[in-house]
N, CA and C of each residue as an Amber inpcrd file, in Angstrom:
protein
   267
  14.8340000  56.4790000  38.0850000  13.5280000  56.1400000  38.6120000
  13.1030000  57.2640000  39.5410000  11.8580000  57.6090000  39.4740000
  11.3220000  58.6400000  40.3480000  10.0640000  58.1330000  41.0170000
   9.7280000  58.6880000  42.1530000   8.5020000  58.2730000  42.8400000
   7.6050000  59.4850000  43.0320000   6.3110000  59.2260000  43.0510000
   5.2960000  60.2550000  43.1580000   4.2770000  59.7580000  44.1730000
   4.2610000  60.3580000  45.3770000   3.3610000  59.8970000  46.4350000
   1.9450000  60.3930000  46.1670000   0.9570000  59.5130000  46.3670000
  -0.4470000  59.8470000  46.1460000  -1.2820000  59.3380000  47.3210000
  -2.4730000  59.9100000  47.4610000  -3.4120000  59.4380000  48.4750000
  -4.1010000  58.1550000  48.0030000  -4.4700000  58.1210000  46.7260000
  -5.1170000  56.9630000  46.1020000  -4.5720000  56.8020000  44.6940000
  -4.6190000  55.5820000  44.1770000  -4.2190000  55.3380000  42.7940000
  -5.3570000  55.7660000  41.8770000  -5.0960000  56.7210000  40.9920000
  -6.1010000  57.2160000  40.0700000  -5.4830000  57.3690000  38.6830000
  -6.3150000  57.2300000  37.6390000  -5.8240000  57.3090000  36.2690000
  -5.2280000  58.6700000  35.9320000  -5.6680000  59.7410000  36.5910000
  -5.1460000  61.0670000  36.2740000  -3.6420000  61.1400000  36.5080000
  -3.1480000  60.3980000  37.4800000  -1.7260000  60.4160000  37.7520000
  -0.9480000  59.7000000  36.6570000  -1.5310000  58.6580000  36.0920000
  -0.8720000  57.9680000  34.9850000  -0.7150000  58.9280000  33.8250000
  -1.7320000  59.7650000  33.5770000  -1.6410000  60.7550000  32.5060000
  -0.4740000  61.7040000  32.7540000  -0.3020000  62.1490000  33.9890000
   0.8070000  63.0450000  34.3220000   2.1500000  62.3520000  34.1050000
   2.2340000  61.0770000  34.4820000   3.4890000  60.3430000  34.3260000
   3.8160000  60.0760000  32.8610000   2.7880000  60.0020000  31.9890000
   3.0370000  59.7640000  30.5730000   3.8100000  60.9100000  29.9360000
   3.7350000  62.0940000  30.5100000   4.4290000  63.2400000  29.9570000
   5.9300000  63.1850000  30.2240000   6.3490000  62.2820000  31.0890000
   7.7670000  62.1150000  31.4040000   8.3870000  61.2540000  30.3030000
   9.4930000  61.7000000  29.7270000  10.1520000  60.9300000  28.6730000
  10.8060000  59.6830000  29.2130000  10.6060000  58.5790000  28.5350000
  11.2250000  57.3140000  28.9260000  11.9100000  56.7250000  27.7130000
  13.1720000  57.0660000  27.5360000  13.9300000  56.5860000  26.3950000
  15.0440000  55.6730000  26.8850000  15.2810000  54.6030000  26.1850000
  16.3270000  53.6750000  26.5730000  15.8750000  52.6310000  27.5680000
  14.5800000  52.4800000  27.7560000  14.0680000  51.5200000  28.7310000
  14.3920000  50.0840000  28.3500000  14.6940000  49.8230000  27.0880000
  15.0230000  48.4610000  26.6520000  16.2980000  47.9490000  27.3040000
  17.1210000  48.8580000  27.8030000  18.3880000  48.4700000  28.4110000
  18.2340000  48.0420000  29.8690000  17.0770000  48.2870000  30.4720000
  16.8650000  47.9900000  31.8910000  16.0520000  46.7060000  32.0310000
  16.5220000  45.7990000  32.8570000  15.8180000  44.5380000  33.0720000
  15.2040000  44.4410000  34.4630000  15.8320000  45.0680000  35.4500000
  15.3660000  44.9950000  36.8370000  15.2510000  46.3870000  37.4260000
  14.3180000  46.5320000  38.3450000  14.1570000  47.7690000  39.0990000
  14.5400000  47.4560000  40.5410000  15.3960000  48.2970000  41.1080000
  15.8340000  48.1280000  42.4840000  15.2970000  49.2780000  43.3190000
  14.8530000  48.9580000  44.5250000  14.3060000  49.9600000  45.4220000
  14.9070000  49.7520000  46.8080000  15.4860000  50.8090000  47.3440000
  16.0200000  50.7830000  48.6990000  14.9250000  51.2730000  49.6300000
  14.5810000  50.4790000  50.6230000  13.5510000  50.8470000  51.5920000
  14.0340000  50.4670000  52.9800000  14.2440000  51.4710000  53.8030000
  14.7420000  51.2790000  55.1500000  13.5480000  51.1870000  56.0980000
  12.9450000  50.0080000  56.1520000  11.7710000  49.7990000  56.9890000
  11.3270000  48.3490000  56.9230000  10.2240000  48.0590000  57.6020000
   9.7760000  46.6790000  57.7010000   8.3250000  46.4770000  57.2930000
   7.7030000  47.4880000  56.6830000   6.3140000  47.3450000  56.2490000
   6.2340000  46.4720000  55.0030000   5.0630000  45.9200000  54.7820000
   4.8430000  45.0790000  53.6100000   4.8990000  45.9280000  52.3340000
   5.5190000  45.3710000  51.2910000   5.6510000  46.0470000  50.0060000
   4.8880000  45.2560000  48.9550000   4.0670000  45.9600000  48.1630000
   3.4230000  45.3150000  47.0190000   3.6010000  46.2060000  45.7960000
   3.7390000  45.5750000  44.6370000   3.9820000  46.2800000  43.3800000
   2.9760000  45.7910000  42.3540000   2.4300000  46.7410000  41.5910000
   1.4780000  46.4150000  40.5260000   1.7850000  47.2940000  39.3240000
   1.6980000  46.7180000  38.1340000   1.8780000  47.5060000  36.9290000
   0.7620000  48.5280000  36.8020000   1.1040000  49.7770000  36.5060000
   0.1000000  50.8450000  36.4430000  -0.8550000  50.6620000  35.2700000
  -0.4140000  50.0870000  34.1800000  -1.2560000  49.9090000  32.9970000
  -1.9250000  48.5390000  32.9480000  -1.1190000  47.5110000  33.0120000
  -1.6310000  46.1520000  32.8060000  -2.1820000  45.5080000  34.0660000
  -1.8280000  46.0320000  35.2270000  -2.3270000  45.4750000  36.4740000
  -1.6440000  44.1860000  36.9000000  -0.5600000  43.8050000  36.2120000
   0.1600000  42.6030000  36.6200000   0.9120000  42.8660000  37.9180000
   1.2220000  41.8130000  38.6360000   1.9360000  41.9310000  39.9050000
   3.2720000  41.2010000  39.7950000   4.3440000  41.9500000  39.5400000
   5.6510000  41.2880000  39.4610000   6.0730000  40.7520000  40.8250000
   6.8840000  39.7370000  40.8040000   7.3890000  39.1510000  42.0440000
   8.4690000  40.0690000  42.6140000   8.2340000  40.5620000  43.8230000
   9.1860000  41.4370000  44.5010000  10.0590000  40.5700000  45.3930000
  11.3720000  40.7010000  45.2070000  12.3150000  39.9130000  46.0020000
  13.2170000  40.8400000  46.7990000  13.5260000  40.4290000  48.0180000
  14.4930000  41.1660000  48.8250000  15.8660000  40.6070000  48.5100000
  16.7330000  41.4380000  47.9450000  18.0730000  41.0210000  47.5440000
  18.9820000  40.9140000  48.7610000  19.0620000  41.9720000  49.5120000
  19.7900000  42.0410000  50.7830000  18.8910000  42.8680000  51.6990000
  19.1890000  42.9350000  52.9970000  18.3190000  43.7400000  53.8610000
  18.1190000  45.1600000  53.3110000  16.8710000  45.5370000  53.1860000
  16.4380000  46.8700000  52.7600000  16.5820000  47.1380000  51.2560000
  16.9940000  46.1630000  50.4620000  17.0850000  46.3490000  49.0170000
  16.1700000  45.3370000  48.3340000  15.2050000  45.8440000  47.5700000
  14.2030000  45.0180000  46.8990000  14.3450000  45.1870000  45.3970000
  13.9270000  44.1740000  44.6570000  13.9380000  44.3250000  43.1970000
  12.8270000  43.5070000  42.5690000  12.4630000  43.9220000  41.3480000
  11.5080000  43.1830000  40.5210000  11.8810000  43.3950000  39.0750000
  11.4370000  42.4750000  38.2160000  11.7260000  42.5810000  36.7870000
  10.8430000  43.6390000  36.1570000  11.4400000  44.4510000  35.2980000
  10.6890000  45.5070000  34.6250000   9.9560000  44.9200000  33.4260000
   8.6980000  45.2730000  33.3050000   7.8800000  44.8810000  32.1680000
   7.8490000  46.0630000  31.2110000   8.3130000  45.8810000  29.9880000
   8.4110000  46.9780000  29.0180000   7.0510000  47.5620000  28.6360000
   5.9460000  46.8400000  28.9070000   4.6180000  47.3180000  28.5310000
   4.0010000  48.2400000  29.5780000   4.6140000  48.3820000  30.7300000
   4.0710000  49.2530000  31.7740000   4.7750000  50.6070000  31.7400000
   3.9960000  51.6770000  31.8610000   4.5500000  53.0250000  31.9070000
   5.1110000  53.3530000  33.2790000   4.5180000  52.7580000  34.2960000
   4.9040000  53.0410000  35.6740000   4.4090000  51.8910000  36.5460000
   4.7740000  51.9420000  37.8070000   4.3340000  50.9170000  38.7550000
   3.6510000  51.5720000  39.9380000   2.6180000  50.9130000  40.4430000
   1.9690000  51.3140000  41.6870000   2.6590000  50.5440000  42.7990000
   3.2680000  51.2550000  43.7210000   3.9880000  50.6210000  44.8210000
   3.3170000  51.0270000  46.1250000   2.9400000  50.0350000  46.9060000
   2.3470000  50.2820000  48.2110000   3.3290000  49.8040000  49.2710000
   3.6550000  50.7130000  50.1790000   4.5430000  50.3940000  51.2960000
   3.7430000  50.6510000  52.5620000   3.2980000  49.5750000  53.1950000
   2.3920000  49.7270000  54.3350000   1.0850000  50.3230000  53.8370000
   0.7360000  51.5170000  54.2920000  -0.4800000  52.2000000  53.8390000
  -0.1730000  53.3390000  52.8720000   1.1060000  53.6020000  52.6180000
   1.5010000  54.6920000  51.7280000   1.5450000  54.2110000  50.2870000
   1.0650000  55.0630000  49.3700000   0.9750000  54.7080000  47.9590000
   1.8640000  55.6230000  47.1170000   2.5530000  55.0160000  46.1420000
   3.4500000  55.7520000  45.2640000   3.2800000  55.2570000  43.8350000
   3.5180000  56.1400000  42.8890000   3.7300000  55.7380000  41.4980000
   5.2360000  55.8250000  41.2680000   5.7980000  54.7890000  40.6730000
   7.2040000  54.7800000  40.3150000   7.2970000  54.7960000  38.7920000
   8.0970000  55.6840000  38.2470000   8.3150000  55.7570000  36.8050000
   9.8060000  55.8490000  36.5430000  10.2500000  55.3890000  35.4070000
  11.6600000  55.4250000  35.0740000  11.9020000  56.5870000  34.1190000
  13.0540000  57.2250000  34.2610000  13.4220000  58.3880000  33.4520000
  14.7490000  58.1110000  32.7590000  14.8060000  58.3930000  31.4820000
  16.0360000  58.2220000  30.7280000  16.2470000  59.4280000  29.8310000
  17.4810000  59.7480000  29.5470000  17.8040000  60.8130000  28.5870000
  18.4550000  60.2110000  27.3720000
């Protein structure tokens, strides 16, 4: 998984992320994110706009179920915005 920090969520970034190869995604069911902080976290599918349920597993470790139809996720942590994409070889 990789993250790409942006000022705003825009479609041009999705185009850039599409160039990243994503092979073997069928083997992944959950995405885990380590975040050492206390700001609010929200996740949205970059393509479909769905909002998966984000759960805190243990302090500072969050996870959500991966939707195979999304190329990437828009993750907002406080006021900071990121695109998250998965990478496989």
